[in-house]
N, C-alpha and C positions, 0 to 999 in steps of 0.2 A: 510033213509039208506045211509051210506057213499059210495062214489064212489068206484067202483071196483079197480081202480088204487091205491087208498089210502089203501084199505084193503090189497092189495098185498104187499104194502110197509110196512105197520104197522106190518105184520106178517112175514116179510122177514128174520128176524134174530131170532136166538134162544136166550136162556136166557143169553148167553155170548156175544150176538151181532154178532155172526158169521152167515154168510149167508148160507141158506140151498140151496144146489145145485148150488151155484155160480161157474162159471168157473174160472180157474186161470187168474189173470190179471184184473178181474172185481171187482168193489167196492162192499162193503157189501150192501145187499139189492137190488142188480142189477143182471140181467142175460143177456144172449146174445140177448134177445128180447127187452131190455130196450132202446127204441129209444130216450127217454128223456135224458139219460146219453150219448148215442152214438152220437146224433146229436146236442143237445143244450148245454150240459155241457161237451163237449169233452175236454180232458186234454192234451193240447199241448202248453200252454203258458209258458213264463218266469216270473221271479219275477217282472220285470218292467212292463210287460203287466198287471199283477195283480194290481200293483200300479196305473196304468192308470184307470182300472176298479173301484178300491176302491176310488180314488180321485173323479171320476165322481159321484159315489154314495153318497159321503159326501159333497164335495165342489160344491155347486150349487148357483143359485141366491138367495137362502135363506140366504146367508151371508149378503145380503142387508137388512135383518130384524134385524141384530144384534144390530145396534144402538138403535132400538126400544126396544130390550130386556134390554139394559143398562138403558134406560129411566125408566124402572120399578124398578131398583135397585140402581141407582146412580153409581158414579165412583168407589168408593172403593169396594163395594160389587159386583158390576157388573163385574169388571175386575178380582176380586178374583175368582168368580164362573166360569167365562169364562176360566180362567187358570185351575181351578180344574176340570172342565168338560173335557177339553182337556186331562189332565193327566189321569183322571179316564177312559175315553173311550179308550185311547191308551192302558192302562193296561188291560181293559176288552177284547179288541180285541186280544191282545197278549195271554191272557188266553184261549180264544176260539180257537185260532190257535194252542196252545199247546195241547189242548184236541184233536183236529183233528189229530195232529201229533202223539199223544199218541195212538189213535185208529189205525192209519195207521201202526204204528210200530208193532201192534199186529194183522195185517192182515185184518183190518176192515177200509178201507179208505172210508170215508163218503163224498158224494158230495152234499148232501141236508141237510138243517138245520133240517128238520123234522126227517130225518133218524138219525142224531146225537142225537137229543133229545130222540128218541125212544130207542136208544142203551144205552145211559147213564142214562136216567131217567125212562125208562120203556116204552113199546110200547102201553100203554093204552091211557087215555085221553090227556096226554101231547103231543102225536103225533098230535092229532086233534087240540089241542090248538095252537100249533106252526104253523101248516099249515093254520089254519083259520086266525090268527093274521097276519102272513107273507103275505098271498095273499091279505088280506084287505089293509095292508099298501102299498103293491106294486101297487095295483089297484088305491088306493087313490093318490099315487105319480104320477102315469101315468095320471090320470084325472087332477091333479094340473098342471103338465107339459104342457099338451095341453092347458089348460085355460090360463096359464101365457104366453105361447108362442103366443097365439092368442091375448092376451092383448098387447104384444110387437108389433105385426103387426098392431093392431088398433092404437097404439100410433104413429107409423111411418106414417100410412095412414092419420090420422087426422091432422098431422103436415103439410102434403102436400096438402090434400084436406079437409079442415075443415068442409065443408058441403056436403061431398060425401055420396052416398047412402048406402055404405056397413056397415053392422052391425057386432057386435061381433061374432054372430054365423057363419057368412060367413068366418071369419078368423079361427074359430075353425074347420070348414070343411077343409080349406086349410091345416092347420097343420096336421089334421088326415090323409089326403091323402098322404102327404109327409112321415109321419110315417108309413103308411101302405106299402108304397114302400120300405122304409128302413128296415121294419120288416122282409122282406124276406131274409135278411142276416141270414143264418141258425143257427149260434151258438153264444154263448157268446164270445168265442175266436175271432170270426170274427169282433167284435167291437173294437179290440185293437187299430187300427189306428184312428178310430173315437174318442175313449176315450183319446188318446194322444192329439188330437186337442182340445178336451173338456178341458183338463188340461190347455192348453195354453190360451184358451178362458177365463177360470175362473181367471187366472192371469191378463189377459188383461183388463176385465171389472172392476176388483177390483182396479187396478191401476188407471184407468180412473175415476171411481166414487170417489176414494179417492182424486185425484187431483181436481175434481169438488167440493168436499166438502171443501177442503182447500181454494179454490178460493172463494166459497160462504161464508165461515166463515169470510173471510177478506173483503168481499164486504159490501158496505154501505146499500145494500138492504137486507142483512141477518137479520133474526129475532134476537131480543135481546137474549143473551145467558143466559138461566135460567136452572139450573140443580137441582132445588128443586123437592122433591118428594111430593106426595099427603099429605095434612094436616091430613087426617084421617088414624089412625093406621090400621084399618081393610082394607082400600083401599090399603095401602102400602103392607100389607101382601098378599092380593090377587094379586096385581101387581107383587110382587116378585115371587110368585109361577107360575103365568102365564109366566113370563120371563124364569123361570127354564124349564118349559114345552117347550118353544120355543127353548131353548138351546138343550134340549134332541132331538127335531126334527131335528135341524140343524146338530148335531153330529151323529145322528143315521143313520143306513143303513139297518140292518135286513137281509142282504144277504151275510155276510162274508163267510159262508161255501160254497155257490155257487160260489163265486169269487175264493176261494182257490181251488175249484174243477177244475178251468181252468188251473191250474199249471200242467206241465208235471211231472209225478211221477219219483222219490220220491219228495214229496212236503215239507218234513220236513225242517224247517229253512227258506224257501224261503219267507213265508208270512211276517216274521218280516222285511225283507228288503223292501217289498212292503209297509208295514205300516210306515216305516221311510220315504220313498218317499212321501207317502200320507200326513203324518203329517207335513212334511216340508212345503207343500203347504197350509195345514190347518192353521198352526200358522201364516204364512205370510198373507194370505187372511182374516182370521177371525179377527185378531187383527187390521190390517190396516183399514178394513171397519168399525169395531166397534168404534175405537178411533176417526177417522176422522169424521164419520157421527154424533156421539154423541157430539163431540166438536163443530161442526158447527151449530147444530140445538137444542141441549139440550133437554129439556122436550117437545119441539114443533116438534120433529122428528116424521115422519109418519111411519106406519108399514113397508113400503118399502122406503128406503132413496131416491130412484130415484124420488118418488112422491114429496118429500121435495125439490128436485132440480128443479122440474117442477111444481110450484104451480099453482092452478086453476086461481088465480087472480094475475096479475102482470107479469113481465118478468121472463124468466128462469134465474136461478142463476148460470148457466154455459153456455159455448158456445154451440150452437145448434149442431154443427158438433161432438163435444165430446160426448154429450148425445146420439146423433144418433148412433155413433159407439158403445157406451156402450150397448144400447138397442139391436143393431144387434148382438153383442157378446152373450148377455143373451139369445136372441131368438135361436141362433144356438146351444148353450149349452143345452138348454131345450130339443131339439130334441134328443141329446145324452142321457140325463137323462131319457127321456121317453123310449128309447130303453133298457137301462140297467135295469130299474125296471119292464120291461115287461118280462124279461127272465124267471122268476119263473113261470109265467102263461104259457108261451110258452112251457116250459119243461113239465108242467103238461099235457097240451094238446097233445104234441108230444108223451109222454109216452103211452097215450091211443089210439092215432089215427094213428101213423106212424108204418111202418114195418122196423125194424132195419136190416132185412136180405136183403133189397133192398137198392140201392143207395139213398142218401138223396135228389138227384135231379131227381129221377125217377118220372114218372107220378103218381105212387101210393102214393108217399110221398109229391110231390110238390102241388098237388091239395088240399089235406086236410090242408097243411100248409098255403097256400094262403087264403083259405076260413076261417079257424078258427082265424088266426091272424088278418085278416081284420075285421071279426065280433067283435073280442075283442076290437080293436081300435075304431070301430063304437060305441060300447057301452060306452067306455070311453069318446068319443067326445059328445055323447048324454048327459051324466052326466055333463060334463063341461059346455055345453050350458044351461042345466036345472038348474045347481047350481053355478052361477057365484059368489056366496058368499063363495066359497070353501076355500078361504084363511083363514077364521075364524076357520076352522076345523083343521088347522095345529097343534095348541096347543093340541087339543084333541087327535090327532093321536100320538103326542109325548108322552103324558102321558099314554095313554091306550095301544099303540102299541110298540113304540121304547123302552120305559123304561123296559118293561118285557124282550124283546128279546135282547137288547144290554146292559142293566145294571144289570139285575137280573139273567137271565139264565146262562151267561158265568161264573160267580163266583160260582153259584150252581153246574154247570156241572164240573168245575175244582175240587171243593171239593169232589165231588162224584167219578170222574174218576181217579184222581191222588192221592186221599185220603191223604192229608197232615195231620200230627198229629193235634188233636183237640186243643191243647194248643199252636200250632205254630203261629208265627206272621202272616203267610200267611192265614191260616184258619180263624183266628180271624178278619183280615182285610177284607177278602172276605165276611164273615158273616156280618160284620158291613156295608159294601157297599150294600149288598143285603137288609138288613133291612132299611137302610136310603132311598134307592131309591124306595123301595116298598111304604114307607110312602110318599115320594115326589110325586110318581106317583098318589097315591090316592088323595092327596091334590091338585096336579096340575090338575088332571082330573076335580075335583070340580070347581077349579078356571076358567078353560077354558070353561066348560059347562055354568058357570055363565055368562061369557062374551058373549057366544052365545045367551043366553037368553036376555041380555041387548041390543044386536045388532039386535034382531029378527025383529024389525020394519023396518030395512034396507033391509031385504031379500025379493027378488021377483024372482019367477021362470022365467027362460028365459029372465032375464033382460039384457039390453045392457051394463050395467056397472058392473065392477068387484068390489065387496065390499072388502075394505082393511081389 
């Protein structure tokens, strides 16, 4: 049986998407007792605040995997698809924002992805599909953020104490404790300052890693530059689709409606400014890390270019201080990413557990928030400790999760909500994008699951090593 909170949302709108019994000023599908909307998704932000949230959701340490994505495609195809993916995702996110603006102009402002899907596509199985995929993605990203942050701590620790007694799970516990403390910030909007710092951190470590790659590429210790692809055509095909899945994961976020919900109404037009801010950072960081990392290491680049700069054998290929600062910046940004991707889970919890009639810091609301958010992070930490090979699942998440939410649904919802003429260039382009990325998602899922099967012998529960 579906949770009561979901049942209430799924049936909260009538056939036209208009809320039954909603009070003036509240969004569709919400009422005066909706603590998830009142506390977690409060609408008080400006467009630049939304830009900070969106940048944190998209621009993360996964940019350091982009040279590896180019390795599977080569220079020409890799940079072409990187550019195409940037253009397509900017277009997709702008369409989704326009759909949200379209609904708001008709008195139905949606603050949740699942509500938007229920309104535009119907409140049946699509509602449950979106909420299932979205919460799975967000929980997965939270687990990955904890695991990678712990890995950063372990890297710094082992450089200072190579034979120290602390293991990976100790650092996972440390990261989870810090996140549990920060998770008590009550709303998405309250993360705006943290996410501004996150934006600066992403610029910082990208520049540092790019400088390190240029230095390494010019060093006599650098590996011979080889940009050749696999000699097997089938391997080339699988590598290319795996790389596309990685790109989908890197560009995806799956929470744009929740980010737009943080904007003070009316939100119309503000999200486009936020997208311009975000994609200014995206273009700079993505292309800089991709080009410098692939140029320096070619087909020898590892799944995280930092690992290539710090080989297991031989000296580091960049100054220790530079790598240390870059790892520290990555660690700090991962905390912000963990907070951002936990907001949907917190909103679902708060909707069912909190009382919107009382103050958000009252004992009635503070105790459930403290308990539920801490338990959620404890679960994520347990999964991170148990599955240190989680990095191999990133491509699967991209193919199965981000592609439907960020590449298929926006164009489908635009065609259904704004109903452009069926022979118009917009309708045909949207349909083409939807068909292409549905196929890419299916093939990409197969390619990434195949890689999981090939790497299965490396997987060990509660291992002290993170599998690349």
